[in-house]
N, C-alpha and C positions, 0 to 999 in steps of 0.2 A: 351470480352465475359464474363469475370468474374468480370467486373466493377472495374478494376484496372488502367483505363486510367489516373487518376490523378498522377500516378507514373512518368509521363513525366516531372512533375515539381520538382522532387527531386533535380536535380542539382541546380535549381534556389533557392530552399529552403536552401540548403547547403551554397550557396554563400551569401544569405540574412543573414544567421547567422554568417558567417565568417567575412564579411566586418565590421560590428560594433565591433565584438570581437577584430579584429586587430587594428581598430582605437582606441579603449579604451586602449588596451595593449600598443600601441606606445605612447599614451598620458600620460602615468604614469610619466615620468620625466618632462612633460610640452610640449606644442605644439611648434614645430619649426615654423618660419614664413611661410614656404612653406605649411605645413600641415594646419595651421590656415587659410591661404588664400584659399586653396582648399575647405575646408568646408564652408567658407563664400561664395565662388563663386557658389557652388552647392546649398546652402541655398537660395541665391539670385534667381537662376533659378527656384527653387521650388516656391518661393513667386510670381515671375512674372507670372509663369504659371497659378496661381489661378486667375489672373486678366483677362485672355483672354480665358481660357478653363475650363471645369468642373474639379473638384477636382479628379474625377476618372481618367480623362485623364492625369492629372499631375502625379498621382501615377503610371499609366501604363507606362508613359514615363520614369519614374525613373526605373521601373521594367525592361523595354526593355534594358536599359543600364547596367543591373546587371553584365554581363561579363566584360564590360569595367571598371566599378567601382571595380570589383574583381581584375583585373589586376593592376589597379592603387594602390589599397590598399595593395595587397599582394606581389608586385614585390620584395621588399627588402628581404622578407623571402624566396621567391622562388630562387632568385639569390644566396642567401647564401647556398642553397642546390642544386646547379646547377649540381653536379655529378649525383644525383638521377634523376633529370629532363632528363639528357642525356640518362640514361638507359630506363626510361619510354617512351621517345620519340621514341626510336628505336622500341620497341614493338608496339607502336601505328602506326608508319609509315608502318611497315610490314602489320599490320591489314588493314590499308587503301588501300595499294597496292593490297593485296590479294582480298579484297572485291570488288574493281573495276574490276580487271582481271576476277574474276569469273562472275561478273555481265555482262561482255562482252560476255560470253558464254551462260548464262542462266538468266532468269528473277527470281527475288526473289518474294516470295508470298506476301510480304507486300507492293510492289510497287503500288502507287496510292491510298493507304489506308488512310482514314481520319476518325476522330471521334470527338465527341463533349465533351468538358470539360468546365463545368460552362457556358453553352450556347455559347461557342466560338468554332468554327470549327478549329481543329488542323490537319494539314497534316503530316502524319507519314513519308511518303516518296513520293516526287514529281515524277510523271511519265509524261515526256514530250519529245518532239523531236526538232531537229534543224529545221530552216526554210526550208532548202533543203532536209529534211528527215534525218533519222538516229537518233537512240536513244541517249539521254543524260544520261550517266551512273552516278549513285549516289553511287554505292557500298553499304556500311553500313551506309552512311550518309543520311541526309534527302533530299538533293538536290545535283545535279551534281556540282554546284559551291562550295558547302560546301566541297565535296570530293576533288576538285581541290585545294582549299585553304589549306586543311589539308595536302595534299601531298606536297605542297610547303613549308609550315612552318615546319612541322615535318622533311621533308627531309633536310631542311636547318640546323636545329639543329643537326641532325645526321651527316651531312657532315662536319660541323664546328668542330665536336668532333673527327674527324678522322685525323691522321697525314699523311697518305699516299694519295698523289694526285690521284693515280690510283683508290683507293677505293672511294675517294670523287667523282670522275667522274662516277663511277658505281652507287653510290647512287643518284647523281644528274640526271644521265641519266634515271634511273628507275622512279624518281619523274616526269621527263618530260613525259615519256611514260604514266604514270598514268593520268597526267593533260591532255594529248592529248586524252585519252580515254573518259575523262569527257566532252570534247569539251568546256571547260571553257576558252573562249578567253581572258577574262579580266585578267587571271592569267599569260598569256604569257609575258606581259610587265614586271611584277615583276620578272619572271624567268630569262629573258635575262639581266635585270639590275643587278640581284644578282649573275649571273653566275661567273664572275671573283672572287668575294669574296668567293663563295661557293666552288670553285675548288682550287684556289691559296691561299686563306685565308691570313695568316699573311705575305706572300711573296709580296702581293700587298702593295706598299708604302702608308702610311697614307696620304701623301701630294697629292696623285693622287685622292683619293676618299673622302677626308674630306669635300669638298664643295658639294658633291652630294645631301645630304639631304636638304641643304639650297636651292639649285637651283631647285630641283624637287618640294620641298615644295612651293617655290615662284610661280612656274608654276601652281600648284594645287590651290594656294590662288588667283591668278590673273585670272585664266581661267573662273570661274563662274561670274566674274565681267564684262566680255566682253559684255554681253547683255545690260549693263548699259550705254555703250558708243557707240555701233554700232549695226546695224541690220545684223545678220549673216545668214539670211534666203535666201538660193540660191539653185539651182537645179544642181545635179550631174548627168551628162549624162551617164557615164559609169555604167552599171548595176552592175557589180561585185564590183566595188569600192563603189557604193552607198550602196549595201548590207553590205559590210565590215564596212563602217563608219556610218551606219544608226543610231546606238544607240548614238554615240558621237554627231552627228548633232541634234538629238532629244533633247539632254540635252541643247545644245546651243540655240535652237529655242523654246523649250517648257519648259523643266523641270526647268532650272535655272531662266529664266524670271518669271515664275509662282511662284518660291520660293521667289523672291524679292517682287512680288506683295502680296504674303501671308504675308510677314513681314511688309510691309507698310500699307496694308489695314486691316489686322486682328491682328496686333501687334503694336510694336513701333520700328522704325528704329534704335533708340539709344540703347534700352535695350531688344529688341527682344520679343519673345512670351513665353519664359520659357520652362521648361522641358515638353515634351509631345506635344509641339506645332508644330512638324514636324515629319514625318516618320511613323513608324508602329502604334503608338498610335492613329493617325488620322484615320486609317482604321476602327476602332471600334467606334469612337466618333464623328468624322466629316469627313466622307468619301468623301463628295462633295468637300472638300478642300484638299484632300490628296496630299502630295508631298513628294517624297522620298529623295529629295535634291540631291542625287547621286554625292556628293562631300563632302569630309571630312570637309572642312572649311565652305562650304555653309550650311551644317547641323548645325554647331555650330553658324553661323551667325544668322540663324532664331531663335535659342534658346536664344542667348545672345545679339544679335544686334551688332552694330558697335563698342560698347565699348570693344568687344572681340579682335579687330584688334591688339592693342598693345601687348596683350597676345600671339597672334599667332606669331608675329614678334620676341618676346622674346624667344618663344619656338624654332623657326627656328635657331636663333643665338646661342642658348644654345647647339645645336647639334655640333657646331664647337669644343666643349670641348672633344668630343669623339675620341678615338683612338682604332680602331678595333684590333690593335696588342698588346694591353696592357694586356688583359685577355680574357678568353673564354666567360665570362659573358658580357664583353663590346663588343666583336665581335658579339655575338648574339643580343644584344640590338641595336647595330648600324645597323645590317642587317634588323632586324624587323622594326626599325624606317624607314629605307629606303623603305622597302616593304609597310609600312603604307602610306607613302607619294605618292608612285607610284600608288597604288591601290586607294588612296584617291582622285585622279584626277577625277575619274568617279564613285566612290562609297562612301557611307557615312562611311563605315568601321566599325563604333562602334556598329552597330546593327547586326554584323555578327559573333556571337558565338566565336569560337576559335580565329579568327583574332582580335576580339575586346579585348580579354584577352591579346594577344600579343601586341596590340597597347597600351593598358593601362600600361603594364609592361615596354615597351620601353620608353614611355613618362616619367614614374616615375623614370626610371634609370637616366634621365638627372638631377634629383634633389636629388639623393641619395648622402649624404655626405660621403666622403671617405678621408682617410689619404694619399692616393696615388694621 
């Protein structure tokens, strides 16, 4: 009402300023091969994007990924100050929990509110219901799935910082209760996979869980390739099972095949469509071709093409170097990476705010040089 709607972009502006500042600061002694390669790969995706989409769309694609770039650029600094992160995570986790619980008892005045910024319609807080009825609670977040992801990631960081298994169970249980209230089904998979590590932590042998990121990552990598080799379109007779698995079959039958067609017909299979070529940027500049990808690797396949495949494999193999029992930072990075690959089977992850930051941080941790 007082024309301050553009304040919604303050976090993005801060990230926009922080990323180049960190890159320049870290480049003082000279670029390491990993940093130089990262900048070259991003620059390549920007250049390719201009071949297939308008410049505005390329810029918006880069802007959409700001949280991911932020996590990637700032991970080393954040992990150095992990004690402060633990304290802040506790306050934020309590805020998320309280916001969702109160929302379960009453409606907030901002629910369903949207406004226009720069001729773009921005949803302040999504108001929606489940297919079978029942409100999807967002608490103080902009959507229910955002609240669910916040409860999971923040609860994970808080739990890993506690020494008592009893208190870990309390925190993890309250996180599950919050996720349950948000009805964010996609978060359940991550919750159950992370439960042994969130509760038992360093008592879980590294040999037991070391292969998990590789195996889950390979599933996420191979799953969207299924439509290339077989037709998976079939009818599920059981109504409850059909409703439960509808979104997954929709990806196999529609989303992923269309993503491959988008890459082949409006890009190049080898070097992709470039930044902005898939996902949110399309909704504003080529809505008729919009595809959310709904898979971490499928999203990057459309952007970089098949030349990204060796990079994906190197990334997965690099996770074998992690040992969650070595330090609190490494435990958090391992768990966030595991969550990224689990969620990445049916979501692009990197366009999802807080989770995109966590994904960028965990991936960067794989390449942080350490004397240990």
